[in-house]
C-alpha positions as CSV (number, residue, x, y, z in Angstrom):
1,M,81.4,-97.5,248.7
2,K,80.8,-97.7,245.0
3,E,77.9,-95.5,243.8
4,Y,74.9,-97.6,242.9
5,R,73.4,-96.5,239.5
6,I,69.8,-97.2,238.8
7,T,68.1,-96.6,235.5
8,V,64.3,-96.2,235.5
9,L,62.6,-96.9,232.1
10,G,59.3,-95.0,232.0
11,G,58.3,-91.4,232.9
12,G,54.8,-91.9,234.1
13,A,53.5,-91.4,237.6
14,W,54.9,-94.7,238.9
15,G,58.2,-94.4,237.1
16,T,58.7,-90.9,238.4
17,A,57.7,-91.9,242.0
18,L,60.1,-94.9,242.0
19,A,62.9,-92.7,240.6
20,L,62.4,-90.2,243.4
21,T,62.4,-93.0,246.0
22,M,65.6,-94.5,244.6
23,A,67.2,-91.1,244.6
24,R,66.1,-90.4,248.2
25,G,67.8,-93.7,249.1
26,G,71.1,-92.3,248.0
27,N,71.4,-94.0,244.6
28,A,72.4,-92.3,241.4
29,V,69.3,-92.4,239.3
30,R,68.7,-91.7,235.6
31,L,65.1,-91.8,234.2
32,W,64.3,-92.5,230.5
33,A,61.1,-91.5,228.7
34,R,60.2,-91.1,225.1
35,D,58.6,-87.6,225.4
36,A,61.2,-84.8,225.1
37,A,58.8,-82.3,226.7
38,M,58.3,-84.6,229.7
39,V,62.0,-85.2,230.1
40,A,62.6,-81.4,230.0
41,A,59.9,-80.9,232.7
42,I,61.4,-83.6,234.9
43,R,64.8,-82.0,234.7
44,Q,63.2,-78.8,235.9
45,G,61.7,-80.6,238.9
46,E,58.1,-81.5,237.8
47,N,56.0,-83.9,235.9
48,P,52.9,-81.9,235.2
49,R,51.2,-84.6,233.1
50,Y,51.3,-87.4,235.7
51,L,52.2,-85.8,239.1
52,P,50.6,-82.3,238.7
53,G,51.5,-79.7,241.4
54,M,54.2,-81.9,242.9
55,R,57.8,-80.7,243.2
56,L,60.3,-83.4,242.4
57,E,62.9,-83.4,245.2
58,P,65.7,-84.4,244.9
59,P,66.1,-83.3,241.2
60,L,66.1,-86.1,238.7
61,D,68.4,-86.7,235.8
62,A,66.3,-87.6,232.7
63,T,66.9,-88.4,229.1
64,T,65.2,-89.6,225.9
65,D,68.4,-91.5,224.8
66,L,68.2,-95.2,225.7
67,D,72.0,-95.7,225.4
68,E,72.7,-92.8,227.7
69,A,70.1,-94.0,230.1
70,L,71.4,-97.5,230.4
71,R,75.1,-96.9,230.1
72,G,76.8,-98.1,233.3
73,A,73.6,-99.1,235.1
74,D,73.9,-101.5,238.0
75,C,70.1,-102.1,238.0
76,V,67.2,-101.3,235.7
77,L,63.6,-100.7,236.8
78,V,61.2,-101.2,233.9
79,V,58.2,-99.1,234.6
80,T,56.4,-99.1,231.3
81,P,52.9,-100.4,230.8
82,A,52.6,-104.2,230.6
83,Q,51.3,-104.2,227.0
84,V,54.4,-102.3,225.7
85,L,57.0,-104.2,227.7
86,R,58.0,-106.4,224.8
87,A,58.5,-103.4,222.5
88,V,60.5,-101.5,225.1
89,L,62.8,-104.4,226.0
90,T,63.4,-105.1,222.3
91,Q,64.5,-101.5,221.8
92,A,66.6,-101.5,225.0
93,K,68.3,-104.8,224.4
94,P,71.3,-103.5,222.4
95,H,72.1,-101.0,225.1
96,M,71.4,-103.2,228.2
97,P,74.4,-103.8,230.4
98,A,75.1,-107.6,230.7
99,G,74.1,-109.3,233.9
100,V,72.4,-106.4,235.7
101,P,69.0,-107.1,237.3
102,L,65.8,-106.1,235.5
103,V,63.1,-105.2,238.0
104,L,59.6,-105.3,236.4
105,C,57.3,-102.7,238.0
106,A,54.2,-103.0,235.8
107,K,51.3,-105.3,236.6
108,G,49.6,-107.3,233.8
109,I,49.7,-110.3,231.4
110,E,50.5,-109.8,227.8
111,R,47.2,-109.6,226.0
112,D,48.0,-111.3,222.8
113,T,50.0,-114.3,224.1
114,G,49.0,-114.8,227.8
115,T,52.7,-114.5,228.7
116,L,53.7,-113.3,232.1
117,L,56.0,-110.3,232.1
118,S,58.9,-112.1,233.6
119,R,58.8,-114.7,230.8
120,I,58.9,-111.9,228.2
121,A,62.0,-110.4,229.9
122,E,63.7,-113.8,230.2
123,E,63.0,-114.4,226.5
124,L,64.3,-111.1,225.2
125,V,67.1,-110.4,227.6
126,P,68.3,-113.8,228.8
127,G,71.6,-112.5,230.2
128,N,69.9,-110.4,232.9
129,P,68.3,-111.8,236.0
130,V,64.6,-110.8,236.4
131,A,62.8,-109.6,239.4
132,A,59.4,-107.9,240.1
133,L,58.3,-105.1,242.4
134,S,54.7,-105.2,243.5
135,G,52.3,-104.4,246.4
136,P,49.7,-101.9,247.6
137,S,51.1,-98.6,246.5
138,F,49.8,-95.4,244.8
139,A,52.3,-93.4,242.9
140,T,51.3,-90.1,244.5
141,D,51.8,-91.6,248.0
142,V,55.2,-92.9,247.1
143,A,56.3,-89.7,245.4
144,R,55.3,-87.7,248.5
145,G,57.3,-90.0,250.7
146,L,54.3,-91.5,252.6
147,P,54.9,-94.9,254.3
148,T,54.5,-97.7,251.8
149,A,55.4,-101.4,251.9
150,V,56.0,-103.6,248.8
151,V,57.5,-106.9,247.9
152,I,60.5,-107.7,245.6
153,A,60.3,-111.1,244.0
154,A,63.0,-113.0,242.0
155,G,63.7,-116.6,241.2
156,E,66.6,-116.5,243.5
157,E,65.8,-115.4,247.1
158,K,69.3,-114.0,247.5
159,L,68.8,-111.5,244.6
160,A,65.3,-110.5,245.9
161,A,66.7,-109.9,249.4
162,A,69.6,-107.8,248.0
163,L,67.3,-105.7,245.9
164,A,64.9,-105.2,248.9
165,Q,67.8,-104.1,251.0
166,R,69.0,-101.7,248.3
167,F,65.6,-100.1,247.6
168,S,64.3,-99.7,251.1
169,T,64.2,-96.2,252.7
170,E,62.7,-94.8,255.9
171,S,59.3,-94.6,254.2
172,F,59.6,-97.3,251.5
173,R,59.9,-100.8,253.0
174,C,60.6,-103.7,250.8
175,Y,60.1,-107.4,251.7
176,S,61.4,-110.2,249.5
177,T,60.3,-113.6,248.2
178,D,61.4,-116.1,245.6
179,D,57.8,-116.7,244.4
180,L,58.1,-114.6,241.3
181,V,55.0,-116.0,239.5
182,G,52.9,-115.6,242.6
183,V,53.8,-111.9,242.9
184,E,53.1,-111.4,239.2
185,L,49.7,-113.1,239.2
186,G,48.6,-111.2,242.3
187,G,49.5,-107.8,240.7
188,A,48.0,-108.6,237.4
189,L,44.7,-110.1,238.5
190,K,43.9,-107.6,241.3
191,N,43.4,-105.0,238.4
192,V,40.6,-107.1,236.9
193,F,39.0,-107.5,240.3
194,A,39.3,-103.8,241.0
195,I,37.2,-103.1,237.8
196,A,34.6,-105.5,239.2
197,A,34.6,-103.8,242.6
198,G,34.3,-100.4,241.0
199,A,31.5,-101.5,238.7
200,V,29.5,-102.8,241.7
201,T,30.0,-99.6,243.5
202,G,29.2,-97.4,240.5
203,A,26.0,-99.3,239.8
204,G,24.8,-98.6,243.4
205,L,24.6,-102.2,244.5
206,G,25.7,-101.4,248.0
207,A,28.7,-101.9,250.4
208,S,27.6,-105.5,251.2
209,A,27.8,-106.4,247.5
210,Q,31.2,-104.8,247.2
211,A,32.5,-106.7,250.2
212,A,31.2,-110.0,248.8
213,M,32.7,-109.3,245.4
214,V,36.2,-108.6,246.8
215,T,36.1,-111.6,249.2
216,R,35.1,-114.0,246.4
217,A,37.6,-112.4,244.1
218,F,40.3,-113.3,246.6
219,A,39.1,-116.9,246.6
220,E,39.2,-116.8,242.8
221,L,42.8,-115.4,242.9
222,R,43.8,-118.3,245.1
223,R,42.3,-120.9,242.8
224,I,44.1,-119.4,239.8
225,G,47.3,-119.2,241.8
226,A,47.1,-122.8,242.8
227,A,46.9,-123.9,239.2
228,F,50.2,-122.0,238.6
229,G,51.9,-123.6,241.7
230,V,51.9,-120.3,243.6
231,R,52.4,-120.5,247.3
232,P,49.2,-119.6,249.3
233,E,51.2,-117.3,251.6
234,T,52.3,-115.2,248.7
235,L,48.7,-114.3,247.8
236,M,48.0,-113.6,251.5
237,G,50.8,-111.0,251.4
238,L,51.4,-107.6,250.0
239,S,51.2,-108.5,246.3
240,G,48.0,-110.4,246.7
241,F,45.6,-109.6,249.5
242,G,47.2,-106.3,250.3
243,D,47.2,-105.0,246.8
244,L,43.6,-106.3,246.2
245,M,42.3,-104.4,249.3
246,L,43.9,-101.1,248.3
247,T,43.0,-101.3,244.6
248,C,39.4,-102.4,245.3
249,S,38.7,-99.6,247.7
250,S,39.9,-96.3,246.3
251,A,39.1,-94.1,243.3
252,Q,42.8,-93.3,243.3
253,S,43.1,-96.7,241.6
254,R,42.8,-96.4,237.8
255,N,41.1,-99.8,237.6
256,F,38.6,-99.1,240.4
257,S,37.9,-95.7,238.9
258,Y,37.4,-97.3,235.4
259,G,34.9,-99.7,237.0
260,L,33.1,-96.9,238.8
261,A,32.6,-95.1,235.4
262,L,31.5,-98.4,233.9
263,G,28.9,-98.9,236.6
264,R,27.6,-95.4,236.4
265,G,27.2,-95.7,232.6
266,E,29.7,-92.8,232.0
267,S,31.8,-92.4,228.9
268,L,35.1,-94.4,229.0
269,A,36.7,-92.4,226.2
270,G,40.0,-90.7,227.2
271,R,40.2,-92.3,230.6
272,P,43.7,-93.0,232.0
273,L,45.2,-96.4,231.2
274,A,43.6,-99.2,233.3
275,E,45.7,-102.4,232.9
276,G,42.9,-104.6,234.0
277,V,41.0,-103.8,230.8
278,A,43.8,-105.5,228.8
279,T,44.3,-108.3,231.3
280,A,40.7,-109.4,231.7
281,A,40.1,-111.2,228.4
282,I,43.4,-113.0,228.4
283,A,43.0,-114.0,232.1
284,A,39.5,-115.4,231.4
285,R,40.9,-117.3,228.4
286,I,43.7,-118.8,230.5
287,A,41.3,-119.8,233.2
288,R,39.0,-121.4,230.7
289,E,41.8,-123.3,229.0
290,L,43.1,-124.6,232.4
291,G,39.7,-125.5,233.6
292,I,39.8,-123.0,236.5
293,D,36.5,-121.8,237.9
294,A,36.9,-118.0,237.5
295,P,33.4,-116.5,237.3
296,I,34.4,-112.9,238.3
297,T,37.2,-112.7,235.8
298,T,35.0,-114.1,233.1
299,A,32.2,-111.7,234.0
300,V,34.5,-108.7,233.8
301,A,35.8,-109.8,230.4
302,Q,32.2,-110.2,229.1
303,I,31.2,-106.8,230.5
304,L,34.1,-105.1,228.8
305,E,33.3,-106.8,225.6
306,G,29.7,-105.6,225.8
307,A,28.4,-109.2,226.0
308,L,26.9,-108.7,229.4
309,T,25.5,-105.9,231.6
310,I,26.7,-105.4,235.1
311,H,23.2,-106.3,236.5
312,E,23.1,-109.4,234.3
313,A,26.6,-110.4,235.6
314,V,25.7,-109.9,239.2
315,S,22.4,-111.9,238.7
316,A,24.4,-114.7,237.1
317,L,27.0,-114.7,240.0
318,M,24.2,-114.7,242.6
319,S,22.4,-117.6,241.0
320,R,25.5,-119.9,240.8
321,P,25.1,-123.3,242.6
322,L,25.7,-123.1,246.3
323,R,29.0,-124.6,247.5
324,P,31.2,-124.7,250.6
325,E,32.9,-121.3,251.1
326,A,36.4,-122.9,251.2
327,E,36.0,-124.0,247.6
């Protein structure tokens, strides 16, 4: 059988964890990162910046050279933050093998344009089919080989199923779907809702308030999804409900942790990247322009802008007109 060669673009925690998973599945993996010191450390079997104290087994091949990283690849996992995807793909385009699948592994919406990540990839690299990998998963769990289930989405179900089969291992189970937009929206918006859940917890408003926030966030996610033609069952799955539950319940989540700090009134300077911060404002704008009722998304955006306090936001949400729960 021909060796399957996977390139991973991005040397953060998630990129390194996915590279390890692909290598454990018997694939030939090469990881690309900009930072030469990080690449050198990964070659030595560690990523002290993003996965401190963890031995990387099996050893990973890593490089700072995009041409070297992409040469001969059968599949490319793009694991760079959502807000730099356009820049990375622009840089990678001259070296990208024609026709190989691009699997987007970040979760977000482009802040300046409101464009979904798959649309950016289709625009910049039109000769390569686009897929997305999403679901309830922490990089440290995946890197340690703990049981994890995710979903692979692509416009063509056949491609999604083939990638799911290729990526699955004993501890990393992949489901497939052709609802690419649904998977992307679930992954992007759960980050915003995780900030809200963290803020409620950090402000000491109680477990009941947190449960109410997460439940109504899911209702909001379904309303937004319906406006985009997303299938309801997609949002009930791993990339919607599953990811929302994980991200809104653990300080391992950067977005929940960011919300916790916000609710406690702690300094936010120097905190790890929380994609929900970049997504909140553009998601609120999209909802407003499409006439979608999205009070939690809007409140998070206003809190992050400093236009509203957490207690003011909760008071406003609690005083909204009463309505049937199904709406």
